[in-house]
N, C-alpha and C positions, 0 to 999 in steps of 0.2 A: 202534255198532260200535267196535270196538277196535284198535287197532294195537299188536302186540307186537313188540318189537324185541330180540332175543337176541343178545349178544357171546358167542361160543363158541369154544373151542378148533378150529382148523382139522380136526383128526382125528375130531372128534364131527360134523362137519356130517352126513355120510352117514347114521349111525343118529339124528340128528335128523329130517332129511327123510324116512326111512322110518318114524319114530314118527308123524310128522305125516300122511305118506299113508295109514298103518294107521287113523286116526281120521277118515280123509275130507277132510283139508286138503290140497289141492293144488296152490293158487297160493301162490307166495312170492317173495321177493325175496332175494337173496344177493350181498353184496358183501365183498371181502377188505379188510380194515382191519388196521391198526397200533395197539397202546394199551399200557396197563399200568394196573394197579390199586395201591391201597394199599401193597402190599409192595414194591415199587419192585426186586424181586429181578429181575435182567434174566439170562437165560442167553447167555453171549457168542456163540454161533454164530447167534443169532437178532438182532444188532443191526442197526439200520437205519444205512444208510451216511451220511456228512456230519455237519454240526454238530448236526443235530437229537437230542433227547434219545433215550436208547434206549429202544424199544419191543418188545414182540412181536406175531408176526403172529397174528392172529385172525379170525375170520369174524363177519359182522353178517348175521343171519337175519331177515328182517321178513315178518310174516303181518298181513293186515287181514281180520278174522272178526266175525262176529254177536255181540252182547253176550252171550248166552247160552252161546258156545262157547268164549269167552276162557280159562276156568279150565281146560278141558280142554287146549288148546293149551299152556298154561304147564307142566301136568303132563308132557304130553308131550316137550316140549323139556327140561324140567329132568331127567326120568328118562333121558333118551337122552344128554344131554350130561354129566352128572355124573360125575367121575372120584373126588371126594374128596378132590381136592388143590387148593392154592391155585393160582388161575388158570381155576378152571373157567368162569367168566362171570359176567355179570349178564344180567337180563332186566328190561326197563323198558316199561312199560302207559301208554298213553296213549289218548283218546277221539278219534274221526274224525268230525267234523261232516258231511262229505258226499264220496263217490264220485261220479266222473263217468267213464263210459266214452267215450274219445276217439271211436272209431271212429261210436259210433251216437249220441252224446249224452246216451244214457241214465244215470239218476243214480239214487242211493238203494242201498238194502241188496241189491236183486236183482243190482247190478253185481258185487259180491264173490262 
C-alpha cells in the first residue's frame, strides 16, 4: 500500500477531490496547513500572525491506496492541482506497512 500526501493550493482542493472521485478514490483526509517552498516569496495578505515565519495557506490531501493504483492517484492530483505557477505544491509518496480498521479490528489491504 502507498500513502500519497499532496500539499496543494487551497483553491485546487475541489478539482483534486473531483479528479480522485472520477478514478474511484473516495477515501481521503484533508488538513488545512501553512507552509512555504524554496522560493520564499510571501504574499503579504497571507501572512500568519505573530513571531512565526511567514507562510502561505495550503491544503494537505492524504490518500492511502493499493500499490497498483498510486500512479493513477498521482496523475489525477497533479493534473487537477497544477496551475503552472510557483507554489503549486508537492506530492510525497511513502509505503504503508499495515492498516487496521478500528471499529472491527480488520487489517490489511481490504481495509482501504
